[in-house]
N, C-alpha and C positions, 0 to 999 in steps of 0.2 A: 707506445708509452703510455697508454693513458693511466692515470692515478685511480684515486678510490671513486666514490661516488661523485658525480658533477652536482655541485650546490647549484641554488636558485640563484646565488649571486653571480656566478659564473654564467649561468643561462641569461641573466638578466643584462649584464656587460656584453655578451657575444650578440644580442640581440641589438645593442647600440652598436657595435662593430658592423653589423649587417646592415644597419641603416646606413652608415658612413658608405659601405661598399656599393650600395644602391646609387648614392650621389655619384660616386667615380665613373659606374656605370651608365649613368645618364650623360654624362658629359664625353663619354667615348672611350674612357681610360677602363683597364682591366678592374672589375669591380674587387677590391679588395680594400677592408677597413680596418683601423686599428686605434686604442685608446689604451691610455696610461692612467692607471687607478689606484690609488693610496687611500686607505681606510674608507672606502666606500664614495670617495669624491675623485672625479674626474678629473685630472690635472691637464692632459693633452689628447686633443684627437686628430685624427689623420686618415686620409684616403689616397690610394695611388694619383699621382699627377705627374709622373715624368713626360708625358707627353705633351702637357698644356704648359709645363715649365721648361720644358728642353733641357730635362734634367735627370741624368740615369739614375740618380741617387734619391728620387722624391717617390720613394715606395711609401705605403702607408705607414709602415712601424717606424721610419725616419721622420717622417711628419708629425706623428703623436709623441715621438722622444724629443723633437726639437720644441715643441709647443709646452710640453711639460718640463723642459728644462728652463723656458722663458717663465713659467708659471712659477717653479721652485727657486729661480735665480742659483740653480745649480745644475752640472752636467751629470752629477751622481745623483740616483734613485732609488736608494736603498729601501727595501719595505715595498715597492710598488709591483704591480702585477701589471703586464702589456696582455692585453687581448686583440687577437687579430683572427681574421677569417680565413686567411692561407698560411699554411707553415712557412715561417720565415725563410730567406734564403741566406747564403753565407754572409753577403754584406751586411743585412739586417741583423743577422745574429751576432755578427762582433759588435754593431752599435750596442745591441742589448746587453751585449757581456761588458762593453766600456760603460754604460752607464749604470752597472749593477743593479740592474732589475734583479729581482728574488725570484719573480716567476712568471712564465709564459704560458698562456693558454691560448690555444688556437684549434680553428674548427677544422678544415679539409686539409689533408696531405698533398704535398706537392713532389710527385714521383720525377719531377726533372730537374728542380732547383732546390729542394727543401732539405734544410740544414740541421732540423731538430730530428733526424731518424730516418728520411726517405732516401736522399743521397749520401749523406754523411749526419755526422751528428756532433755540432761544433760544442755542445753545451756536456758532452760525455767525454770530450778530449782532456785526460788528466795534466796535459802539460799547459792546459791554459788554466789562469789564475782567478777566473770567475765561472761558477758553474749555477745556472738559474734551475728553479725546478720546472719542467715542462708537463703540461697537461695537454694531451690532443685529443682530437675528436668530439670537442664541444660544439654541439648544432651543425656536425659535420655534413650530413647531409643536405641541409637548407645552404651553407656554404658552397659546397661543390656544387649544386645546382644550379647558384647564382653564376657560376663561373662557366659550368657547360652552356648555360643557356644564353650567355653572352658571347661566346665564340662561335655557338651555331649560327647566332644571328649575324654577328661578324662575317663569318663564311657566306651566308646567304646574300649578304648585300655584295660581297666580292665577287660572287659567282654571276649575280644579276647584272652587276657594271659591266 
């Protein structure tokens, strides 16, 4: 589903999401980072923390949406773009739709749980009432490598233990 040319702005903000993903990985969480941006301003940042928070909903996207909602004083975020290093799952895609995010930009595809075209595409479902524009593959190599390296290291630790 890649759109046109990736802009310098998209590359920059995906870099910010990658930095957040590194924070998650350093804490032992799956390295996924996300941020909500409107008019060049970051309104919310988040990274995966379901293990630390004992919360299955504490995905990077949800954390970024929560922070943006607090910053805006509103659960609706029209005109905003959500940047995330990994294709959103169904839970996150649903939250993105409820928030009325205008655009989703993600890095790596997720062939196991991706809900923006890999397993299913909730943003293309005509029966749903909100459809964000989705741009995939932005800095996909970096995003995918970070995830692969994390899981390789995790398997090594498990094999040694």
